[in-house]
C-alpha positions, 0 to 999 in steps of 0.5 A: 882941417878946422874952420879957421884953417879952411878959411885961410886955405881958401884965401891963400889958394885963390889969392884974394881976401874975402869977408867972413860972410862971403867965405861962409857961403862958399863953404856952405855951398860946397858942403850941400853939393857934397852931402847931396852927391854922396850918401855918407854912412857917417852922416846917418841918424837913427831915431825911434817914434810912435804911430798911434792907433788909426793915424797913418801919418808919422812926423819927419825929424826937423833935420831930415834929408832923405830916408834910408829905412823905416821899420815898424815894430810889432808891440807883442812880438817885437818883430820888425817890419820894413816898409817899402817906399811908394808914391802917395798916389800908390798908397791912396790907390791901394788903401782908398779908405782911412779905415783900411786897418792893418800892419803898415807895409808902405810909406811915402813922403806926404809933405808938410800939413801946415804952413811950415815947409820944414814939417814934413811927414810920412804917410803910411799904408795901411792905417796902423791897426794898433800903436806901433813903435817905429825905427827910422834911419835917415840922412841929414844935414850935419851942422855946417863947419861954419856954425857955432854948433860945430865948434869949427870941426866937422866929420868932413873937415876932419876926415876928408878935407880935400873935397871940402877945400876944393869945393869951397875954392871952386865956389870962390873962384866962380864968384871971382869969375876966375881964369878958366884954365885955373878953374879947370884945374881946381875942378879936376882936383875936386872931382879926384877928392870926390871920387876918393870920398865916393870909394869910401862911402859906397865902397869901403864902408859898405863891405868887408874882406870876409864878404868881398875879399881884400882889395887887390891889384891883378898880377901879370 
């Protein structure tokens, strides 16, 4: 489902004409709800970075939403060491001195170090004893289907438009303060779509027939 098709469907279902700005708000609210409800493997990125000698801070990507995994790569052997997620206070307690050097074992989201709230950083413990390459897998907000960057097409619109459609319709119906019974019906359709999407994201995309066996219904 493209952006234009989605806009038309929202107006048709709700039987109301909205401005482009209003529809865009409905869609963005639905996208945000979906992306924060289900961890979709298709909406995950991989980037490499550098932690420098004696610097325990690592910059987060600008589109960072949440971490999936962080590893440091030994510059000599190429061995990966995956870091454990901890609180900042744990790292401060375990490594109170900034000169506690070694291969990092832990990380925490430290927060912005400037007035820009989007400039998140990780804090590592212990402080890197050499320069390491890092590999970060993370979840991110993809461009909204309403944006020019997406070209009116997104993974969600192409592969699971039912969740996006009914989520947007719900937002539109709340805006109109619509009939409770009709809203309940739309909410049920949205929840059904989200259950199917969750089955894909946390079930099918994280297993295979070799390890888990083929999906089957018991025969009586």
